[in-house]
C-alpha positions as CSV (number, residue, x, y, z in Angstrom):
1,X,0.2,0.2,0.0
2,X,1.4,3.8,-0.8
3,X,1.5,6.3,1.8
4,X,-1.6,8.3,0.5
5,X,-4.8,6.2,1.2
6,X,-7.6,7.2,-1.8
7,X,-10.1,4.7,-1.1
8,X,-11.1,2.9,1.7
9,X,-11.6,-0.7,1.3
10,X,-13.3,-3.2,3.1
11,X,-13.0,-6.5,3.9
12,X,-9.2,-7.0,4.3
13,X,-9.5,-10.4,3.5
14,X,-12.4,-11.9,0.9
15,X,-14.3,-15.0,2.9
16,X,-15.6,-17.5,0.8
17,X,-17.8,-20.5,2.0
18,X,-16.3,-23.4,0.2
19,X,-19.0,-26.4,-1.0
20,X,-18.8,-28.3,-3.9
21,X,-20.8,-27.5,-7.3
22,X,-22.0,-24.2,-5.7
23,X,-20.7,-20.4,-6.0
24,X,-19.8,-18.1,-3.7
25,X,-19.6,-14.6,-3.7
26,X,-17.8,-11.9,-1.6
27,X,-18.3,-7.9,-1.9
28,X,-15.8,-5.2,-1.9
29,X,-17.0,-2.3,-0.5
30,X,-14.6,1.0,-1.6
31,X,-15.6,4.5,0.1
32,X,-14.5,7.7,-1.2
33,X,-13.7,10.0,1.7
34,X,-12.3,13.0,-0.8
35,X,-12.7,15.8,-3.0
36,X,-11.7,14.1,-6.0
37,X,-12.8,12.0,-8.3
38,X,-11.0,8.0,-7.6
39,X,-10.5,5.5,-10.6
40,X,-9.8,1.8,-9.4
41,X,-9.4,-1.6,-11.4
42,X,-9.3,-4.6,-9.9
43,X,-7.2,-7.6,-10.1
44,X,-6.7,-11.4,-8.9
45,X,-3.8,-13.8,-9.2
46,X,-6.7,-16.1,-10.6
47,X,-8.7,-14.6,-13.2
48,X,-10.1,-18.0,-14.4
49,X,-11.7,-19.1,-11.0
50,X,-13.1,-15.2,-9.9
51,X,-15.4,-13.3,-11.8
52,X,-15.2,-9.5,-10.8
53,X,-18.2,-7.6,-11.5
54,X,-17.4,-4.2,-12.2
55,X,-13.3,-4.8,-12.9
56,X,-12.9,-0.9,-12.9
57,X,-14.7,1.9,-12.8
58,X,-15.1,5.6,-10.6
59,X,-16.2,6.6,-7.0
60,X,-17.9,9.6,-6.5
61,X,-16.4,12.2,-4.0
62,X,-18.4,11.2,-1.0
63,X,-19.4,7.7,-2.6
64,X,-19.8,4.2,-1.9
65,X,-19.2,1.9,-4.7
66,X,-19.9,-1.8,-4.3
67,X,-18.0,-4.8,-6.0
68,X,-19.4,-8.0,-6.3
69,X,-16.7,-10.8,-6.4
70,X,-18.0,-14.6,-7.4
71,X,-15.9,-17.8,-6.5
72,X,-16.6,-20.5,-9.7
73,X,-18.1,-23.8,-8.3
74,X,-15.5,-26.1,-7.1
75,X,-16.3,-29.7,-9.3
76,X,-13.7,-31.7,-7.0
77,X,-12.1,-31.0,-3.6
78,X,-8.6,-28.9,-3.6
79,X,-5.3,-31.0,-3.3
80,X,-4.0,-27.7,-0.9
81,X,-7.1,-26.6,2.0
82,X,-5.3,-23.1,2.4
83,X,-6.2,-20.9,-0.5
84,X,-3.0,-19.0,-2.1
85,X,-5.4,-16.9,-4.1
86,X,-4.9,-12.7,-4.1
87,X,-6.6,-9.8,-5.0
88,X,-5.4,-6.3,-5.3
89,X,-6.8,-2.9,-5.7
90,X,-5.6,-0.2,-7.5
91,X,-6.9,3.5,-7.5
92,X,-5.5,6.9,-8.7
93,X,-7.1,11.0,-9.0
94,X,-9.3,10.7,-12.1
95,X,-9.8,14.4,-13.6
96,X,-12.7,15.6,-12.7
97,X,-16.5,14.0,-13.8
98,X,-14.6,11.0,-15.0
99,X,-16.7,7.7,-16.0
100,X,-16.0,4.9,-16.4
101,X,-15.5,5.1,-19.9
102,X,-12.6,7.5,-19.3
103,X,-10.4,4.7,-17.2
104,X,-7.6,3.1,-19.0
105,X,-4.9,0.3,-18.1
106,X,-2.4,3.5,-18.2
107,X,-4.1,5.2,-15.7
108,X,-2.8,3.0,-13.4
109,X,0.9,3.0,-14.0
110,X,3.8,3.9,-11.8
111,X,5.4,7.1,-12.6
112,X,7.0,9.6,-10.5
113,X,5.1,12.3,-8.4
114,X,2.0,10.3,-9.3
115,X,-0.2,8.0,-6.5
116,X,-1.6,4.6,-7.4
117,X,-2.7,3.4,-4.0
118,X,-2.6,-0.5,-3.7
119,X,-4.8,-2.6,-1.4
120,X,-4.2,-6.1,-1.3
121,X,-6.9,-8.9,0.0
122,X,-6.0,-12.2,0.9
123,X,-8.9,-14.6,0.3
124,X,-9.8,-17.4,2.8
125,X,-12.0,-20.1,2.1
126,X,-14.7,-21.5,5.1
127,X,-16.1,-24.5,5.1
128,X,-19.9,-25.0,4.6
129,X,-21.8,-25.6,7.7
130,X,-22.7,-29.0,8.9
131,X,-24.1,-30.6,11.9
132,X,-21.2,-31.2,14.5
133,X,-21.2,-35.2,15.0
134,X,-22.0,-36.7,18.8
135,X,-18.4,-36.7,20.4
136,X,-17.2,-40.4,21.2
137,X,-15.6,-40.7,24.2
138,X,-13.4,-43.8,25.3
139,X,-14.4,-46.1,28.2
140,X,-11.7,-44.9,30.3
141,X,-12.8,-41.4,29.7
142,X,-16.6,-41.5,29.7
143,X,-18.6,-40.1,32.5
144,X,-20.3,-41.8,35.2
145,X,-23.3,-40.1,34.4
146,X,-23.2,-40.6,30.4
147,X,-22.2,-44.9,31.5
148,X,-26.1,-44.4,34.3
149,X,-27.7,-43.0,31.0
150,X,-26.5,-45.1,28.2
151,X,-27.4,-48.5,30.8
152,X,-30.7,-46.5,31.6
153,X,-30.9,-46.8,28.0
154,X,-30.0,-50.2,27.0
155,X,-32.0,-51.6,30.4
156,X,-35.1,-50.2,29.4
157,X,-34.6,-51.5,25.9
158,X,-34.0,-54.7,27.0
159,X,-37.1,-54.7,29.7
160,X,-39.1,-53.4,26.5
161,X,-38.0,-56.6,24.6
162,X,-39.0,-58.8,27.8
163,X,-42.1,-57.5,28.4
164,X,-42.5,-57.8,24.3
165,X,-42.0,-61.8,24.6
166,X,-43.8,-62.2,27.6
167,X,-46.9,-60.5,25.8
168,X,-46.8,-62.7,22.9
169,X,-46.1,-65.8,25.1
170,X,-49.3,-65.3,26.8
171,X,-51.5,-64.4,23.7
172,X,-50.5,-67.9,22.4
173,X,-50.8,-69.7,25.4
174,X,-54.7,-67.8,25.8
175,X,-55.5,-68.5,21.8
176,X,-54.8,-71.9,22.7
177,X,-56.7,-72.5,25.7
178,X,-59.4,-70.6,24.1
179,X,-59.1,-73.0,21.4
180,X,-59.2,-76.0,23.2
181,X,-62.5,-74.7,25.4
182,X,-64.2,-73.9,21.8
183,X,-63.6,-77.6,20.7
184,X,-64.9,-78.9,24.1
185,X,-68.0,-76.5,24.5
186,X,-68.8,-78.0,20.9
187,X,-68.3,-81.4,21.3
188,X,-70.3,-81.2,24.7
189,X,-73.0,-79.9,22.4
190,X,-73.0,-82.4,20.1
191,X,-73.1,-85.1,22.6
192,X,-75.8,-83.5,23.8
193,X,-77.8,-83.1,21.0
194,X,-77.3,-86.6,20.6
195,X,-78.8,-87.5,24.0
196,X,-81.7,-86.2,23.6
197,X,-82.3,-87.8,20.4
198,X,-81.3,-90.8,22.1
199,X,-83.5,-89.6,25.2
200,X,-86.3,-89.0,22.8
201,X,-86.2,-92.9,20.9
202,X,-86.5,-94.1,24.2
203,X,-89.2,-92.3,25.2
204,X,-91.6,-92.8,22.4
205,X,-90.2,-96.7,22.8
206,X,-91.2,-96.5,26.5
207,X,-95.1,-97.3,25.6
208,X,-94.7,-100.3,24.2
209,X,-93.3,-101.8,27.2
210,X,-94.1,-102.8,30.4
211,X,-94.7,-101.2,33.5
212,X,-91.8,-103.3,34.7
213,X,-89.5,-101.5,32.4
214,X,-90.9,-98.0,33.2
215,X,-88.4,-98.3,36.2
216,X,-85.5,-98.9,34.8
217,X,-86.6,-95.9,32.0
218,X,-86.3,-93.2,34.7
219,X,-82.9,-94.5,36.2
220,X,-81.5,-94.3,32.4
221,X,-83.1,-91.0,32.0
222,X,-81.5,-89.8,35.5
223,X,-78.7,-91.4,34.4
224,X,-78.3,-89.0,31.0
225,X,-79.2,-86.0,33.0
226,X,-76.6,-86.4,35.1
227,X,-74.0,-86.6,32.8
228,X,-75.7,-84.0,30.0
229,X,-75.5,-81.8,33.3
230,X,-71.9,-82.7,34.2
231,X,-70.5,-81.8,30.7
232,X,-72.5,-78.6,30.5
233,X,-70.6,-77.7,33.8
234,X,-66.9,-78.1,32.1
235,X,-68.0,-75.8,29.4
């Protein structure tokens, strides 16, 4: 930088967010606190990598000019993590009423009794923000509290799995018991219907036999009724 400052330039370094397949931009702000018209020119050590708009211009007295710098997207990660690219802003006093059309390359040549102010900007690549991974702790460095929490989670998980298994086993047992009772009930109902049919047949034939047979019939009916009641109680 020369001894005389023509433009106040911010920031002092260009920080580009580094991310694959995405462009990144920065703004150079140049302020003119003088009463002179000041011409500027922006150069870089890597012109294929950066786009500067505008790269030349005039800053009027008491005004500010913004220059947009765009870094082209990376298609693959660079081998060198530290960026070595730099920018140089040159500024000179221009004639009163000068415009961008009046700016020439020769204006920035260093000559005796001519002030050419130069301001260098370093380029910094900032990685795109990503979620921080959960820190892992070794067995020796882990705290009792973290172990307690981990064990609590594991125990809780084990209890849950045991409960699920127990519920499934009980469900299977209940289903088997219900199925067995249903089969026994159906069998008992079927036997009951058969006994009623047999009883009705005996009742019809009872009139054809002698009175002495009535006592045997009554005993048989009582026995059948007792058996039917026993089966119904089991269901």
